[in-house]
C-alpha positions as CSV (number, residue, x, y, z in Angstrom):
1,X,-20.0,30.2,-1.6
2,X,-21.4,26.5,-1.3
3,X,-18.9,25.2,-3.6
4,X,-15.2,24.6,-4.4
5,X,-13.7,22.8,-6.9
6,X,-10.4,21.4,-6.5
7,X,-8.3,20.7,-8.8
8,X,-4.7,19.1,-7.6
9,X,-1.9,19.6,-9.9
10,X,1.6,18.9,-11.4
11,X,3.1,19.4,-14.4
12,X,0.1,19.5,-16.1
13,X,0.7,22.8,-19.0
14,X,-0.8,20.8,-21.8
15,X,-4.6,20.3,-19.8
16,X,-4.5,22.8,-17.2
17,X,-6.4,25.8,-18.7
18,X,-9.0,23.3,-20.0
19,X,-9.6,21.8,-16.5
20,X,-9.5,25.3,-14.7
21,X,-12.1,26.7,-17.6
22,X,-14.6,23.9,-17.2
23,X,-14.2,24.0,-13.4
24,X,-14.9,27.6,-13.1
25,X,-18.0,27.7,-15.5
26,X,-19.3,25.0,-13.5
27,X,-19.1,26.7,-10.4
28,X,-20.5,30.2,-12.1
29,X,-24.1,29.6,-11.7
30,X,-23.6,28.2,-7.8
31,X,-21.6,31.2,-6.7
32,X,-18.8,29.1,-6.3
33,X,-14.9,29.2,-6.5
34,X,-12.0,27.2,-7.5
35,X,-8.7,26.4,-6.0
36,X,-5.4,25.2,-8.5
37,X,-3.2,22.5,-5.2
38,X,-0.3,23.0,-7.3
39,X,2.6,20.3,-6.5
40,X,5.3,22.1,-7.3
41,X,5.0,22.4,-11.4
42,X,8.3,23.8,-13.5
43,X,6.6,23.9,-16.5
44,X,3.7,26.9,-17.7
45,X,1.6,25.4,-15.4
46,X,1.1,28.0,-12.7
47,X,1.6,30.6,-15.7
48,X,-1.5,30.0,-16.8
49,X,-3.3,29.6,-13.5
50,X,-2.2,33.1,-13.0
51,X,-3.5,34.0,-16.0
52,X,-6.8,33.1,-15.5
53,X,-6.5,34.6,-11.7
54,X,-6.6,38.0,-12.7
55,X,-10.1,37.9,-14.2
56,X,-11.9,34.8,-12.3
57,X,-12.6,33.3,-8.4
58,X,-9.2,31.3,-9.1
59,X,-6.9,30.7,-5.7
60,X,-3.5,29.2,-6.4
61,X,-1.9,27.2,-3.6
62,X,1.3,25.2,-3.9
63,X,3.3,22.9,-1.5
64,X,6.0,24.5,0.3
65,X,8.5,21.8,-0.1
66,X,8.6,20.1,-3.8
67,X,10.4,17.0,-2.1
68,X,7.1,16.0,-0.8
69,X,4.9,16.2,-3.1
70,X,2.6,12.9,-3.9
71,X,-0.9,12.3,-5.4
72,X,-2.2,12.0,-1.3
73,X,-0.2,15.6,-0.9
74,X,-1.8,17.2,-3.9
75,X,-4.9,16.1,-2.6
76,X,-4.9,17.5,1.2
77,X,-2.9,20.3,-0.1
78,X,-6.2,20.7,-2.2
79,X,-8.7,20.6,0.6
80,X,-7.1,22.8,3.1
81,X,-7.7,25.5,0.9
82,X,-11.5,24.9,0.7
83,X,-14.0,26.8,3.2
84,X,-17.5,25.8,1.6
85,X,-19.6,23.7,3.0
86,X,-19.1,21.5,-0.7
87,X,-15.7,20.6,-2.5
88,X,-15.2,18.3,-5.9
89,X,-11.5,17.5,-6.1
90,X,-10.6,16.8,-10.0
91,X,-7.5,16.0,-11.6
92,X,-5.4,18.8,-13.7
93,X,-5.9,16.6,-17.0
94,X,-9.5,16.4,-16.7
95,X,-12.5,18.4,-17.8
96,X,-15.7,19.3,-15.4
97,X,-18.6,18.7,-17.3
98,X,-20.7,22.4,-16.7
99,X,-23.8,20.2,-15.5
100,X,-22.5,18.0,-13.3
101,X,-22.9,20.0,-10.2
102,X,-26.6,20.9,-9.4
103,X,-27.7,16.9,-8.8
104,X,-24.6,16.4,-7.1
105,X,-25.2,18.9,-4.6
106,X,-29.3,17.9,-5.0
107,X,-28.2,14.3,-4.3
108,X,-26.1,15.1,-1.1
109,X,-28.9,17.7,0.3
110,X,-31.5,14.3,0.3
111,X,-28.5,12.0,1.4
112,X,-27.6,13.4,4.7
113,X,-25.9,10.5,5.4
114,X,-23.9,10.8,2.5
115,X,-20.3,11.9,2.8
116,X,-19.4,12.4,-1.2
117,X,-20.9,11.4,-4.4
118,X,-19.4,10.9,-7.5
119,X,-20.3,10.9,-11.4
120,X,-19.0,9.0,-14.3
121,X,-15.5,9.6,-15.6
122,X,-15.0,9.5,-19.6
123,X,-11.6,8.7,-20.9
124,X,-10.5,10.2,-23.8
125,X,-7.6,8.8,-24.5
126,X,-7.0,4.9,-24.4
127,X,-4.1,4.7,-26.5
128,X,-2.2,2.1,-24.1
129,X,-2.6,-1.0,-22.7
130,X,-3.4,0.4,-19.1
131,X,-6.2,2.2,-20.1
132,X,-7.7,0.0,-22.2
133,X,-8.1,-2.3,-19.5
134,X,-8.8,0.8,-17.0
135,X,-11.7,1.2,-20.0
136,X,-12.8,-2.6,-20.1
137,X,-12.9,-2.7,-16.0
138,X,-15.8,0.5,-16.0
139,X,-18.3,-2.0,-17.4
140,X,-18.4,-4.5,-14.6
141,X,-16.3,-2.8,-11.3
142,X,-18.8,-2.4,-8.5
143,X,-17.7,1.2,-7.6
144,X,-18.6,2.6,-11.7
145,X,-21.7,1.6,-11.5
146,X,-24.8,3.9,-10.2
147,X,-25.7,3.5,-6.8
148,X,-23.9,3.2,-3.8
149,X,-19.4,2.5,-3.9
150,X,-16.6,2.1,-1.9
151,X,-14.5,4.7,-3.0
152,X,-15.1,7.5,-5.7
153,X,-12.1,6.9,-8.0
154,X,-11.8,9.6,-10.5
155,X,-12.9,12.6,-8.0
156,X,-16.3,13.3,-6.0
157,X,-17.9,15.8,-4.7
158,X,-17.8,16.2,-0.6
159,X,-19.1,17.5,2.2
160,X,-16.9,19.5,3.9
161,X,-18.2,18.6,7.6
162,X,-18.0,14.5,6.9
163,X,-13.8,15.9,6.0
164,X,-13.7,17.7,9.2
165,X,-15.2,15.1,11.3
166,X,-12.3,13.1,9.8
167,X,-9.2,15.0,10.9
168,X,-7.6,15.5,7.6
169,X,-9.2,14.8,3.4
170,X,-6.0,12.6,2.3
171,X,-3.2,11.1,4.2
172,X,0.2,13.1,2.3
173,X,2.3,9.8,2.9
174,X,0.5,8.5,-0.1
175,X,1.4,8.0,-3.4
176,X,-1.6,6.3,-5.1
177,X,-5.2,5.2,-3.9
178,X,-5.5,8.5,-1.7
179,X,-9.1,8.2,-2.8
180,X,-10.0,5.1,-1.8
181,X,-8.1,5.5,2.0
182,X,-10.6,8.6,2.2
183,X,-13.7,6.2,1.7
184,X,-12.7,3.8,4.0
185,X,-11.5,5.8,6.6
186,X,-15.3,8.0,5.9
187,X,-16.8,4.2,5.8
188,X,-15.0,3.2,9.1
189,X,-16.7,6.4,10.4
190,X,-20.9,5.4,9.2
191,X,-20.4,7.8,5.9
192,X,-21.6,6.4,2.6
193,X,-20.5,7.1,-0.7
194,X,-23.1,7.0,-3.9
195,X,-22.9,7.4,-7.4
196,X,-24.7,9.0,-10.3
197,X,-25.7,8.6,-13.2
198,X,-24.3,11.3,-14.6
199,X,-21.2,11.9,-16.7
200,X,-18.6,14.1,-14.3
201,X,-15.5,14.4,-15.8
202,X,-13.6,13.8,-19.1
203,X,-10.3,12.7,-18.5
204,X,-7.3,12.5,-20.9
205,X,-4.9,9.6,-20.5
206,X,-1.9,9.3,-21.1
207,X,-0.3,8.8,-24.3
208,X,3.1,6.8,-23.0
209,X,3.5,3.6,-24.1
210,X,2.3,0.9,-21.6
211,X,5.8,-0.7,-20.6
212,X,6.9,2.9,-20.3
213,X,4.3,4.2,-18.6
214,X,4.5,1.1,-16.2
215,X,8.3,1.3,-15.3
216,X,7.5,5.3,-14.8
217,X,5.1,4.3,-12.1
218,X,7.2,1.3,-10.3
219,X,10.5,3.3,-10.5
220,X,8.7,6.8,-9.3
221,X,6.7,4.8,-6.1
222,X,3.3,5.4,-7.6
223,X,2.5,1.9,-7.6
224,X,3.9,1.6,-3.5
225,X,0.2,3.2,-2.4
226,X,-1.5,0.3,-1.8
227,X,1.4,-0.8,0.7
228,X,1.2,2.9,1.9
229,X,-2.8,2.4,2.9
230,X,-2.5,-1.1,4.3
231,X,0.8,0.4,6.3
232,X,-1.3,3.5,7.7
233,X,-4.6,1.2,8.1
234,X,-3.3,-1.1,10.5
235,X,-4.7,-1.1,14.0
236,X,-7.1,1.3,12.9
237,X,-11.3,0.3,12.5
238,X,-10.7,0.9,8.6
239,X,-7.8,-1.5,8.1
240,X,-10.6,-4.4,7.6
241,X,-12.0,-2.8,5.0
242,X,-8.8,-2.0,2.9
243,X,-8.0,-6.0,3.6
244,X,-11.4,-7.0,2.0
245,X,-11.6,-4.3,-0.9
246,X,-8.0,-3.1,-2.3
247,X,-7.6,-5.0,-5.0
248,X,-4.0,-4.4,-5.1
249,X,-3.7,-5.8,-1.7
250,X,-5.7,-8.7,-1.7
251,X,-4.0,-10.1,-5.1
252,X,-0.6,-8.7,-3.8
253,X,-1.2,-11.5,-1.8
254,X,-2.0,-13.9,-3.9
255,X,1.0,-13.3,-6.0
256,X,3.4,-13.5,-3.1
257,X,1.8,-17.1,-2.3
258,X,2.9,-17.8,-5.8
259,X,6.1,-16.0,-6.1
260,X,6.7,-19.0,-3.0
261,X,5.4,-21.9,-4.4
262,X,7.6,-20.9,-7.4
263,X,10.5,-20.6,-5.3
264,X,9.8,-23.8,-3.3
265,X,9.5,-26.0,-6.6
266,X,12.9,-24.1,-7.6
267,X,14.6,-25.3,-4.3
268,X,13.3,-28.8,-4.6
269,X,15.7,-29.6,-6.7
270,X,16.3,-30.4,-10.8
271,X,13.6,-33.3,-10.9
272,X,11.9,-34.6,-13.7
273,X,9.3,-32.7,-13.3
274,X,10.1,-29.6,-12.1
275,X,11.1,-28.1,-15.4
276,X,7.7,-28.5,-16.6
277,X,6.1,-27.8,-13.2
278,X,7.6,-24.2,-13.4
279,X,6.9,-23.6,-17.1
280,X,3.1,-24.5,-16.0
281,X,3.4,-22.1,-13.4
282,X,4.4,-19.0,-15.3
283,X,2.3,-20.0,-18.4
284,X,-1.1,-20.3,-16.4
285,X,-2.1,-16.9,-14.8
286,X,-1.0,-15.7,-18.4
287,X,-3.5,-17.8,-19.6
288,X,-5.8,-17.3,-16.9
289,X,-5.5,-13.1,-18.0
290,X,-4.9,-12.7,-21.4
291,X,-8.1,-14.8,-21.0
292,X,-9.8,-12.4,-18.7
293,X,-8.6,-9.5,-20.9
294,X,-9.7,-11.2,-24.1
295,X,-6.2,-10.6,-25.3
296,X,-3.0,-11.9,-25.1
297,X,-1.0,-8.9,-25.4
298,X,-2.8,-7.3,-23.0
299,X,-2.7,-10.1,-20.6
300,X,1.3,-10.3,-20.5
301,X,0.4,-6.8,-19.3
302,X,-1.3,-7.6,-16.9
303,X,0.9,-10.8,-15.5
304,X,3.7,-7.5,-15.5
305,X,1.9,-5.1,-14.2
306,X,0.7,-7.5,-10.9
307,X,3.7,-8.8,-10.3
308,X,5.0,-5.3,-9.9
309,X,2.3,-4.2,-7.9
310,X,3.0,-7.1,-5.6
311,X,6.9,-5.9,-5.4
312,X,5.8,-2.4,-5.2
313,X,3.2,-3.5,-2.0
314,X,5.9,-4.5,0.0
315,X,8.1,-1.8,-0.8
316,X,5.1,0.8,0.4
317,X,4.4,-1.5,3.4
318,X,7.6,-1.2,4.6
319,X,7.9,2.9,4.2
320,X,7.6,4.9,7.8
321,X,5.2,7.6,7.1
322,X,4.6,11.0,9.1
323,X,1.6,11.9,11.2
324,X,-1.1,12.1,7.9
325,X,-2.8,14.3,10.7
326,X,-0.2,17.1,10.4
327,X,-1.3,18.1,6.6
328,X,1.0,19.6,4.3
329,X,2.7,23.4,4.2
330,X,1.7,25.3,1.1
331,X,2.2,28.4,-0.3
332,X,-0.8,31.0,-1.7
333,X,0.5,32.6,-4.9
334,X,-3.0,33.9,-6.2
335,X,-2.2,37.5,-7.4
336,X,-3.8,39.9,-5.9
337,X,-7.0,41.6,-7.9
338,X,-8.6,44.8,-7.0
339,X,-12.4,43.8,-6.3
340,X,-11.9,39.7,-6.8
341,X,-12.4,38.0,-3.4
342,X,-8.9,36.6,-1.9
């Protein structure tokens, strides 16, 4: 086998069949296999996977300890199930394009210094503020365009040998930004990443309202990922890349300074000019973000999002981490099928 498609999932019963079936069709011409890395689903995700594993080259792994679930743990679990020279990582709410793997493999074989290659991520549901902002950002963000990139958001095809040289694929402590953390470590080790102008996956976003989704991610710790990435990088060669390239870290620092300015104005007394100054201090960022998003509604949402991101970043930076090189404990629950390799 040449390639494994690894899918990380948690409670994805609405999407997992499509994710698995498109992955299985994509690897079929290449003699590959699919690995489902489940983070402790309590819905029908595993039942659906088991039904497909009865007749397909599908391996099913799950976390031994559900309480350790995180985006980083799911990605690391997916990697630990890989024994092929190349593997593609995707989420359980994605559908893999069947014609992407072949040109991606060709690119990696032609560029031995490249550790991973991604394609275009197509958003199919942009019902709330977050995904509307994300869709607009895709047009101008450098790491979304064809050519060398500093991360592979939305999944990518990786060279297994490059990951083995690092010791681990994803930091299991991370609640988010695990792909950026990997890219920063690869870059510090001398590897490059690239994106080709080919559709790779279709992603189904959340239909939940933007503010409800924002609060869910904040209260669950998902938004603390930037701070966790920074803490893990301290004292390591890739720390500079994190400080320069991870936007929530840079913007979070600006927002903390903005908080300090506001607090300073508030503590200097109730002079005649303090009230208007404080109003301006709040209004100007909202105005800037509204102009940038070309929408007052999205500007106000971004203002709330960045303030919560900065607060979560501080929490992530303060959170202790266990050694990421220790990986995660896993259980294999692939049903035994006569005639199908385990």
